[in-house]
Chimera marker file (.cmm) of the C-alpha trace (Angstrom):
<marker_set name="trace">
<marker id="1" x="-31.163" y="7.237" z="-5.953" r="1" g="1" b="0" radius="0.5"/>
<marker id="2" x="-30.542" y="3.511" z="-6.073" r="1" g="1" b="0" radius="0.5"/>
<marker id="3" x="-29.036" y="2.099" z="-3.094" r="1" g="1" b="0" radius="0.5"/>
<marker id="4" x="-26.247" y="-0.757" z="-4.269" r="1" g="1" b="0" radius="0.5"/>
<marker id="5" x="-25.788" y="-1.432" z="-0.539" r="1" g="1" b="0" radius="0.5"/>
<marker id="6" x="-22.429" y="-1.332" z="1.646" r="1" g="1" b="0" radius="0.5"/>
<marker id="7" x="-19.219" y="-2.901" z="0.025" r="1" g="1" b="0" radius="0.5"/>
<marker id="8" x="-17.126" y="-4.439" z="2.440" r="1" g="1" b="0" radius="0.5"/>
<marker id="9" x="-13.405" y="-4.068" z="2.247" r="1" g="1" b="0" radius="0.5"/>
<marker id="10" x="-12.301" y="-5.998" z="5.461" r="1" g="1" b="0" radius="0.5"/>
<marker id="11" x="-8.727" y="-6.709" z="5.602" r="1" g="1" b="0" radius="0.5"/>
<marker id="12" x="-6.692" y="-8.209" z="8.626" r="1" g="1" b="0" radius="0.5"/>
<marker id="13" x="-3.486" y="-7.249" z="9.297" r="1" g="1" b="0" radius="0.5"/>
<marker id="14" x="-0.655" y="-9.716" z="11.337" r="1" g="1" b="0" radius="0.5"/>
<marker id="15" x="2.188" y="-7.935" z="12.757" r="1" g="1" b="0" radius="0.5"/>
<marker id="16" x="5.141" y="-10.311" z="12.555" r="1" g="1" b="0" radius="0.5"/>
<marker id="17" x="8.984" y="-10.119" z="13.640" r="1" g="1" b="0" radius="0.5"/>
<marker id="18" x="10.812" y="-10.808" z="10.719" r="1" g="1" b="0" radius="0.5"/>
<marker id="19" x="10.138" y="-11.930" z="6.758" r="1" g="1" b="0" radius="0.5"/>
<marker id="20" x="10.870" y="-15.643" z="7.937" r="1" g="1" b="0" radius="0.5"/>
<marker id="21" x="7.966" y="-15.637" z="10.551" r="1" g="1" b="0" radius="0.5"/>
<marker id="22" x="5.942" y="-13.493" z="8.257" r="1" g="1" b="0" radius="0.5"/>
<marker id="23" x="6.124" y="-16.089" z="4.981" r="1" g="1" b="0" radius="0.5"/>
<marker id="24" x="5.746" y="-18.950" z="7.847" r="1" g="1" b="0" radius="0.5"/>
<marker id="25" x="2.440" y="-17.614" z="8.579" r="1" g="1" b="0" radius="0.5"/>
<marker id="26" x="1.475" y="-16.450" z="5.210" r="1" g="1" b="0" radius="0.5"/>
<marker id="27" x="1.717" y="-19.944" z="4.058" r="1" g="1" b="0" radius="0.5"/>
<marker id="28" x="-0.052" y="-21.555" z="7.191" r="1" g="1" b="0" radius="0.5"/>
<marker id="29" x="-2.871" y="-19.359" z="6.340" r="1" g="1" b="0" radius="0.5"/>
<marker id="30" x="-4.330" y="-21.366" z="3.451" r="1" g="1" b="0" radius="0.5"/>
<marker id="31" x="-4.094" y="-24.728" z="5.527" r="1" g="1" b="0" radius="0.5"/>
<marker id="32" x="-5.488" y="-23.240" z="9.060" r="1" g="1" b="0" radius="0.5"/>
<marker id="33" x="-8.052" y="-21.094" z="7.518" r="1" g="1" b="0" radius="0.5"/>
<marker id="34" x="-8.760" y="-22.394" z="4.154" r="1" g="1" b="0" radius="0.5"/>
<marker id="35" x="-7.705" y="-19.158" z="2.566" r="1" g="1" b="0" radius="0.5"/>
<marker id="36" x="-7.146" y="-19.533" z="-1.270" r="1" g="1" b="0" radius="0.5"/>
<marker id="37" x="-6.185" y="-15.682" z="-1.987" r="1" g="1" b="0" radius="0.5"/>
<marker id="38" x="-2.486" y="-15.082" z="-1.300" r="1" g="1" b="0" radius="0.5"/>
<marker id="39" x="-1.575" y="-12.793" z="1.231" r="1" g="1" b="0" radius="0.5"/>
<marker id="40" x="0.337" y="-9.790" z="0.776" r="1" g="1" b="0" radius="0.5"/>
<marker id="41" x="3.781" y="-9.201" z="2.587" r="1" g="1" b="0" radius="0.5"/>
<marker id="42" x="4.935" y="-5.746" z="3.381" r="1" g="1" b="0" radius="0.5"/>
<marker id="43" x="8.050" y="-4.892" z="5.250" r="1" g="1" b="0" radius="0.5"/>
<marker id="44" x="7.008" y="-1.992" z="8.198" r="1" g="1" b="0" radius="0.5"/>
<marker id="45" x="10.313" y="-0.408" z="9.218" r="1" g="1" b="0" radius="0.5"/>
<marker id="46" x="10.454" y="1.029" z="12.876" r="1" g="1" b="0" radius="0.5"/>
<marker id="47" x="10.644" y="5.092" z="12.844" r="1" g="1" b="0" radius="0.5"/>
<marker id="48" x="13.942" y="6.214" z="12.525" r="1" g="1" b="0" radius="0.5"/>
<marker id="49" x="15.627" y="2.529" z="11.787" r="1" g="1" b="0" radius="0.5"/>
<marker id="50" x="17.292" y="2.133" z="8.636" r="1" g="1" b="0" radius="0.5"/>
<marker id="51" x="18.512" y="-1.639" z="9.373" r="1" g="1" b="0" radius="0.5"/>
<marker id="52" x="16.206" y="-4.851" z="7.892" r="1" g="1" b="0" radius="0.5"/>
<marker id="53" x="16.630" y="-6.609" z="10.967" r="1" g="1" b="0" radius="0.5"/>
<marker id="54" x="14.944" y="-3.876" z="13.076" r="1" g="1" b="0" radius="0.5"/>
<marker id="55" x="11.590" y="-4.139" z="10.672" r="1" g="1" b="0" radius="0.5"/>
<marker id="56" x="8.448" y="-5.567" z="11.003" r="1" g="1" b="0" radius="0.5"/>
<marker id="57" x="6.433" y="-7.669" z="8.789" r="1" g="1" b="0" radius="0.5"/>
<marker id="58" x="3.042" y="-7.419" z="7.834" r="1" g="1" b="0" radius="0.5"/>
<marker id="59" x="0.818" y="-10.078" z="6.506" r="1" g="1" b="0" radius="0.5"/>
<marker id="60" x="-2.265" y="-8.254" z="4.927" r="1" g="1" b="0" radius="0.5"/>
<marker id="61" x="-5.195" y="-10.333" z="4.028" r="1" g="1" b="0" radius="0.5"/>
<marker id="62" x="-8.808" y="-9.540" z="2.705" r="1" g="1" b="0" radius="0.5"/>
<marker id="63" x="-11.902" y="-10.842" z="3.917" r="1" g="1" b="0" radius="0.5"/>
<marker id="64" x="-14.591" y="-9.650" z="1.950" r="1" g="1" b="0" radius="0.5"/>
<marker id="65" x="-17.003" y="-12.152" z="3.563" r="1" g="1" b="0" radius="0.5"/>
<marker id="66" x="-16.182" y="-11.582" z="7.218" r="1" g="1" b="0" radius="0.5"/>
<marker id="67" x="-15.591" y="-15.145" z="7.872" r="1" g="1" b="0" radius="0.5"/>
<marker id="68" x="-12.389" y="-15.048" z="9.857" r="1" g="1" b="0" radius="0.5"/>
<marker id="69" x="-12.450" y="-14.426" z="13.366" r="1" g="1" b="0" radius="0.5"/>
<marker id="70" x="-10.374" y="-11.588" z="14.541" r="1" g="1" b="0" radius="0.5"/>
<marker id="71" x="-9.767" y="-13.650" z="17.898" r="1" g="1" b="0" radius="0.5"/>
<marker id="72" x="-8.297" y="-16.761" z="16.219" r="1" g="1" b="0" radius="0.5"/>
<marker id="73" x="-6.142" y="-14.566" z="13.884" r="1" g="1" b="0" radius="0.5"/>
<marker id="74" x="-4.747" y="-13.029" z="16.718" r="1" g="1" b="0" radius="0.5"/>
<marker id="75" x="-3.664" y="-16.057" z="18.462" r="1" g="1" b="0" radius="0.5"/>
<marker id="76" x="-2.326" y="-17.539" z="14.868" r="1" g="1" b="0" radius="0.5"/>
<marker id="77" x="-0.112" y="-14.392" z="14.924" r="1" g="1" b="0" radius="0.5"/>
<marker id="78" x="1.101" y="-14.872" z="18.442" r="1" g="1" b="0" radius="0.5"/>
<marker id="79" x="2.687" y="-18.617" z="17.124" r="1" g="1" b="0" radius="0.5"/>
<marker id="80" x="5.162" y="-16.236" z="15.540" r="1" g="1" b="0" radius="0.5"/>
<marker id="81" x="5.393" y="-14.020" z="18.334" r="1" g="1" b="0" radius="0.5"/>
<marker id="82" x="3.213" y="-11.701" z="16.325" r="1" g="1" b="0" radius="0.5"/>
<marker id="83" x="-0.392" y="-9.961" z="16.785" r="1" g="1" b="0" radius="0.5"/>
<marker id="84" x="-3.098" y="-9.185" z="14.729" r="1" g="1" b="0" radius="0.5"/>
<marker id="85" x="-3.527" y="-5.366" z="14.241" r="1" g="1" b="0" radius="0.5"/>
<marker id="86" x="-6.777" y="-3.418" z="13.125" r="1" g="1" b="0" radius="0.5"/>
<marker id="87" x="-5.729" y="-1.609" z="9.805" r="1" g="1" b="0" radius="0.5"/>
<link id1="1" id2="2" r="1" g="1" b="0" radius="0.2"/>
<link id1="2" id2="3" r="1" g="1" b="0" radius="0.2"/>
<link id1="3" id2="4" r="1" g="1" b="0" radius="0.2"/>
<link id1="4" id2="5" r="1" g="1" b="0" radius="0.2"/>
<link id1="5" id2="6" r="1" g="1" b="0" radius="0.2"/>
<link id1="6" id2="7" r="1" g="1" b="0" radius="0.2"/>
<link id1="7" id2="8" r="1" g="1" b="0" radius="0.2"/>
<link id1="8" id2="9" r="1" g="1" b="0" radius="0.2"/>
<link id1="9" id2="10" r="1" g="1" b="0" radius="0.2"/>
<link id1="10" id2="11" r="1" g="1" b="0" radius="0.2"/>
<link id1="11" id2="12" r="1" g="1" b="0" radius="0.2"/>
<link id1="12" id2="13" r="1" g="1" b="0" radius="0.2"/>
<link id1="13" id2="14" r="1" g="1" b="0" radius="0.2"/>
<link id1="14" id2="15" r="1" g="1" b="0" radius="0.2"/>
<link id1="15" id2="16" r="1" g="1" b="0" radius="0.2"/>
<link id1="16" id2="17" r="1" g="1" b="0" radius="0.2"/>
<link id1="17" id2="18" r="1" g="1" b="0" radius="0.2"/>
<link id1="18" id2="19" r="1" g="1" b="0" radius="0.2"/>
<link id1="19" id2="20" r="1" g="1" b="0" radius="0.2"/>
<link id1="20" id2="21" r="1" g="1" b="0" radius="0.2"/>
<link id1="21" id2="22" r="1" g="1" b="0" radius="0.2"/>
<link id1="22" id2="23" r="1" g="1" b="0" radius="0.2"/>
<link id1="23" id2="24" r="1" g="1" b="0" radius="0.2"/>
<link id1="24" id2="25" r="1" g="1" b="0" radius="0.2"/>
<link id1="25" id2="26" r="1" g="1" b="0" radius="0.2"/>
<link id1="26" id2="27" r="1" g="1" b="0" radius="0.2"/>
<link id1="27" id2="28" r="1" g="1" b="0" radius="0.2"/>
<link id1="28" id2="29" r="1" g="1" b="0" radius="0.2"/>
<link id1="29" id2="30" r="1" g="1" b="0" radius="0.2"/>
<link id1="30" id2="31" r="1" g="1" b="0" radius="0.2"/>
<link id1="31" id2="32" r="1" g="1" b="0" radius="0.2"/>
<link id1="32" id2="33" r="1" g="1" b="0" radius="0.2"/>
<link id1="33" id2="34" r="1" g="1" b="0" radius="0.2"/>
<link id1="34" id2="35" r="1" g="1" b="0" radius="0.2"/>
<link id1="35" id2="36" r="1" g="1" b="0" radius="0.2"/>
<link id1="36" id2="37" r="1" g="1" b="0" radius="0.2"/>
<link id1="37" id2="38" r="1" g="1" b="0" radius="0.2"/>
<link id1="38" id2="39" r="1" g="1" b="0" radius="0.2"/>
<link id1="39" id2="40" r="1" g="1" b="0" radius="0.2"/>
<link id1="40" id2="41" r="1" g="1" b="0" radius="0.2"/>
<link id1="41" id2="42" r="1" g="1" b="0" radius="0.2"/>
<link id1="42" id2="43" r="1" g="1" b="0" radius="0.2"/>
<link id1="43" id2="44" r="1" g="1" b="0" radius="0.2"/>
<link id1="44" id2="45" r="1" g="1" b="0" radius="0.2"/>
<link id1="45" id2="46" r="1" g="1" b="0" radius="0.2"/>
<link id1="46" id2="47" r="1" g="1" b="0" radius="0.2"/>
<link id1="47" id2="48" r="1" g="1" b="0" radius="0.2"/>
<link id1="48" id2="49" r="1" g="1" b="0" radius="0.2"/>
<link id1="49" id2="50" r="1" g="1" b="0" radius="0.2"/>
<link id1="50" id2="51" r="1" g="1" b="0" radius="0.2"/>
<link id1="51" id2="52" r="1" g="1" b="0" radius="0.2"/>
<link id1="52" id2="53" r="1" g="1" b="0" radius="0.2"/>
<link id1="53" id2="54" r="1" g="1" b="0" radius="0.2"/>
<link id1="54" id2="55" r="1" g="1" b="0" radius="0.2"/>
<link id1="55" id2="56" r="1" g="1" b="0" radius="0.2"/>
<link id1="56" id2="57" r="1" g="1" b="0" radius="0.2"/>
<link id1="57" id2="58" r="1" g="1" b="0" radius="0.2"/>
<link id1="58" id2="59" r="1" g="1" b="0" radius="0.2"/>
<link id1="59" id2="60" r="1" g="1" b="0" radius="0.2"/>
<link id1="60" id2="61" r="1" g="1" b="0" radius="0.2"/>
<link id1="61" id2="62" r="1" g="1" b="0" radius="0.2"/>
<link id1="62" id2="63" r="1" g="1" b="0" radius="0.2"/>
<link id1="63" id2="64" r="1" g="1" b="0" radius="0.2"/>
<link id1="64" id2="65" r="1" g="1" b="0" radius="0.2"/>
<link id1="65" id2="66" r="1" g="1" b="0" radius="0.2"/>
<link id1="66" id2="67" r="1" g="1" b="0" radius="0.2"/>
<link id1="67" id2="68" r="1" g="1" b="0" radius="0.2"/>
<link id1="68" id2="69" r="1" g="1" b="0" radius="0.2"/>
<link id1="69" id2="70" r="1" g="1" b="0" radius="0.2"/>
<link id1="70" id2="71" r="1" g="1" b="0" radius="0.2"/>
<link id1="71" id2="72" r="1" g="1" b="0" radius="0.2"/>
<link id1="72" id2="73" r="1" g="1" b="0" radius="0.2"/>
<link id1="73" id2="74" r="1" g="1" b="0" radius="0.2"/>
<link id1="74" id2="75" r="1" g="1" b="0" radius="0.2"/>
<link id1="75" id2="76" r="1" g="1" b="0" radius="0.2"/>
<link id1="76" id2="77" r="1" g="1" b="0" radius="0.2"/>
<link id1="77" id2="78" r="1" g="1" b="0" radius="0.2"/>
<link id1="78" id2="79" r="1" g="1" b="0" radius="0.2"/>
<link id1="79" id2="80" r="1" g="1" b="0" radius="0.2"/>
<link id1="80" id2="81" r="1" g="1" b="0" radius="0.2"/>
<link id1="81" id2="82" r="1" g="1" b="0" radius="0.2"/>
<link id1="82" id2="83" r="1" g="1" b="0" radius="0.2"/>
<link id1="83" id2="84" r="1" g="1" b="0" radius="0.2"/>
<link id1="84" id2="85" r="1" g="1" b="0" radius="0.2"/>
<link id1="85" id2="86" r="1" g="1" b="0" radius="0.2"/>
<link id1="86" id2="87" r="1" g="1" b="0" radius="0.2"/>
</marker_set>
């Protein structure tokens, strides 16, 4: 059986407090880290909360080449009172 090698599907998830922060961070990713692929924004409602004001926003980005440093991404998210979370 031929071995094609492992397939990398590395993703980083930045958790941010609101939509504005998520949009700003997603735009700044390209400038700061040279990311060309657009990050995906996802609304993450807190358990039991229906109000959009109580939602966190996730910025999901693929890093198949594993060139992004997790610590730098965590510090970057911290600029918007967020953090990096393991997917």
